[in-house]
C-alpha positions in Angstrom: 7.0 99.0 54.9 5.4 100.6 57.9 3.7 99.4 61.0 0.0 99.8 61.1 -1.1 102.4 63.8 -3.9 101.4 66.2 -5.8 103.1 69.0 -3.5 103.8 71.9 -0.5 104.7 69.7 1.8 107.3 71.3 2.3 110.5 69.4 4.6 113.5 70.1 4.5 117.1 68.9 7.8 119.0 68.4 6.4 121.9 70.6 4.6 119.8 73.2 6.0 118.7 76.5 4.3 115.3 76.9 3.2 112.5 74.5 -0.4 111.9 73.7 -2.3 108.7 73.0 -4.1 108.5 69.7 -7.8 107.5 69.9 -9.2 106.0 66.7 -12.7 107.4 65.8 -13.1 107.3 62.0 -13.4 103.5 61.5 -14.0 101.2 64.5 -14.5 98.0 62.5 -11.0 97.4 61.0 -8.9 95.7 63.7 -5.3 94.7 64.2 -4.3 92.7 67.2 -7.8 93.4 68.7 -7.4 97.2 68.4 -9.1 99.6 66.0 -6.8 100.6 63.1 -6.2 104.3 62.5 -6.7 106.0 59.2 -5.2 109.3 57.9 -8.4 111.0 58.9 -7.8 110.4 62.7 -6.4 113.9 63.2 -9.1 115.8 65.1 -9.2 117.0 68.7 -11.2 113.8 69.5 -8.2 111.8 68.3 -5.3 113.8 69.8 -6.4 115.7 72.9 -3.3 117.5 74.2 0.5 117.4 74.2 0.8 119.0 77.6 2.2 122.5 77.3 2.9 124.2 74.0 6.0 126.3 73.5 5.4 127.5 69.9 5.4 131.2 69.3 3.0 130.6 66.5 0.4 129.7 69.1 -1.5 132.9 70.0 -1.8 132.0 73.7 2.0 131.3 73.9 2.8 134.6 72.1 0.5 136.6 74.4 1.9 135.0 77.6 5.4 135.5 76.4 4.8 139.2 75.5 3.2 139.7 79.0 6.3 138.1 80.5 8.5 140.7 78.7 9.8 138.2 76.2 10.5 135.2 78.4 9.0 132.2 76.7 5.9 131.2 78.6 4.4 127.8 77.5 0.7 127.5 77.6 -1.7 124.5 77.6 -1.7 122.7 74.3 -4.8 122.6 72.2 -3.7 121.0 68.9 -5.1 122.4 65.7 -4.5 119.8 63.0 -6.3 121.0 59.8 -5.1 118.3 57.4 -4.9 114.5 57.5 -1.8 112.6 58.4 0.7 112.1 55.4 1.5 109.8 53.9 -1.0 107.0 54.5 -0.6 103.5 53.2 -0.9 103.4 49.4 -2.4 99.9 49.4 -4.4 99.4 52.7 -7.7 101.2 53.4 -9.6 101.6 56.6 -13.1 102.1 55.4 -12.6 104.5 52.5 -9.3 106.2 53.8 -5.7 105.0 53.7 -4.5 103.3 56.8 -2.2 105.2 59.1 1.4 103.9 59.3 4.0 104.8 61.9 6.1 106.9 59.5 3.3 109.4 58.9 3.4 113.0 60.2 0.7 115.5 60.9 1.2 119.3 61.0 -0.3 121.5 63.7 -1.4 125.0 62.7 0.9 126.3 65.3 4.0 125.0 63.4 4.4 121.7 65.3 5.2 118.4 63.6 3.4 115.5 65.1 5.0 112.1 64.8 4.2 108.6 66.0 6.6 107.3 68.6 4.9 103.9 69.2 2.3 102.6 66.8 0.3 100.7 69.4 1.2 97.3 68.1 4.3 95.7 66.6 3.0 92.8 64.4 1.0 94.2 61.5 3.0 95.8 58.7 1.6 97.4 55.6 3.3 98.4 52.4 
């Protein structure tokens, strides 16, 4: 069983320097503990703004800055690119028409980062 993720959940990217709060935008009517519940489709820039500075060499801005610094890793501002939904979602609970997001799900950034949920935003509602 996983904990249901709500707006305000704290997420972290493996290449980011700071956590980011998740903002639920896909479905605002499904609530848990008076907070909107996230679905697997909450993976856009409107949902996850930034993880501070990015240190992934797969990020073109980091690669260019590192090349300009003669090979010294030079992190650049994070602008997450998350092309696919979170996986896995809840197999039994839907938010609107999409699976609910649980705290064990991961999302992949196009720049090779793995985004995980550090704090689901609430601790009471569990889903199978």
